[in-house]
Phi, psi and omega in degrees: 000126185215110181267151176277135181288138176228162178300123177076009179167192181225153180288148179079013186289327187300321181292337183243016186304307183298317181298318180295312180299320180297312182293320176297323177295318178295321176303311182291333182281346184300316179292312176304323177295323179295334178272305192288329185293335182259000180301314179297340183268356185303314177298323179292320178295320177300316177296320181300320181266001178068042180227183182265159177295326178299318178291327179297336178296341176295334176292334173283314182298317179291329174298315179297322179294317177297323178298317181292313182295319181301322181296322178296323180290316187282336183308302179297327180294324179292327176286322186279318187249005183090177187277332192273317184299311176299328179296315179298319182294313182295315180294325176297320177298319180294327177296315179296320179291324176298320177296321179294325178301324180298325184256020178300142183259344175202177184294328179297314179293323178299315180297319179296316181292328176294323176299314180293322177302315179292323179302321178281316185293335184302334181298331181295316181290314184292324178291324178296317178300315180295321183287338173300315179285337175293316187272331190231147180289159184305319184293341180263353189295324179300318179293319181294318178298324178293321177296321179296325179298328176299318178287317178300323182297342177294338181292313175293334178286316188262321189299309179296324178297312179295318180299317181294322180287321176299317181295319181289322182281324184236262175196172182298334182295332181288344174297323180284334171295319176299317180295325176296317179296317177305313182297320180294319177295319180300313180296326178294318179296317180294319184289317191252345185241318185287129178295158174281121188256347189208129177274135181306139179266102183296340181273350180291118184275145175253009176292138186304317182297317181291317179299316179298322179295319178298317178296319181295319179301322179287319183297329183277357175288117186303318181292319180300307186293325179298310185274339174291312181285313179300317178294323180295319180294321175294316182296335182298338177297328177295318180290325175298319177296315181298315182288325185269338186298322177299323179289316182298311189268317185276331180260308183289314181261359171058044175271159181283160176304322180293316178297320177301319178301319179293318179297314181299318180294318180296319179296328181295340178300326177298315179295314181294312183300317180295321181296327178280325175296332178301325179299317178291318182297329181294345176285339185242337183228158178280162177300322181294317179297316180295315181301311185293318180296315179297324181293321177298316178295323178299320178294315180298313181295317179298320179294316178295321179298312180297317179300319181293312183286328179295331179259013176057042182259352188247127173274187183298318182297321179288328172300317179298318181299312182294319178295324177299315180294321177298317181294328174299315179300317180294329177299333176272317185287327187297303182294323180289325177296315179296313183298317180293324180291319185274343186304318182280357183269124181245347181228152181057052182295327177297316178296316180295319179296321178296320182292316179294324177292319180297317180296316181297309184286325179297310180294316180295323179294318177297319179296318181293334179296338179297334179299318177281319182296325179274003179051054184299135173235355177209199187269359184299308179298322180296310180297320179298316180290327176299316179293316182295312182293325177294320179296311180297322178300313180298320179296318179299314182292316180297318177295318181295319179296319178297319179296317180295323179293321179298324181270006179056044178261124178280128180289119178296140184082002179293000000 
């Protein structure tokens, strides 16, 4: 199946719309599955290597760093060679790294292999972002990103549950066998089912100076940088939650891996539900209005959460309530932030998608590292960082909007 590329989309898309969105969602879900499926096993892996759970969070932080760096590498390759060939190479690298994780000899080697795993897996996310704009016009992108979140949301629902059961029935190493199988299925779907959405641009240069210039041209776009950075700071609360939740629930509140899987899955409903409600809200409000309102609520909720845990006022159930509300806010800010950042970009979409992904994951990864650096044993560091990142995000967006108004720039998707 091979569609002809057209401005803002491809011919024949309506008949394959659901199939395309589903496969793009699975592509984007590959990295979250690589993260979430091993979360219930983190204390066991820490015991296996004779280290602490706080140090094990570095395997998450380095994964996020590899994820961010990988996107910068793959962006120009996706423009130059098309979407599929770099995808096969990157996913193959992640398969080899997953295999290496199984045979890690200490926590240091495990952390290094997780970095390499992310370096390869990152191509799945950046290619999915680029292909949304390949298949669908800019005005529809917010809705498509929200639809993708529904598929992405299956990872927090299923991955910890599957990971905990795999670990109980076999061992934590079999979680990586599962990820290898996932990757092989993913490549098969891309090869045999997903239409070709983009013809390689033979004129796209891979020279370092030219690539750097392309990235710089995108970075100086006021709308792109405002919503890429502002969205990343808001999105970092999700990574803080992912990195901190095993410590909060399994260590501080002493729940079992299976119970943690249920809690993690239940909390993800807030993220999924908000992303789907976002589709309805877009009929009445602009992406910018939704993003800004959700961000204000995220700051208020994060501040109240931090105040509560810092004063020892919140039990486990109230921790769950506040994290649920934070995830609802991210369900609104995430798809709209991506859509607003990419909307003004008409050329080098692979490069732009890589850059927005790198900024999001890089900032979120650095924020999540605070869980280990602060030697978290409860929810205080997590709640504090959620409040701080939401505040900085709001400042970035308000400053960016003021700058765009001064320059008389109309916000695309407004």
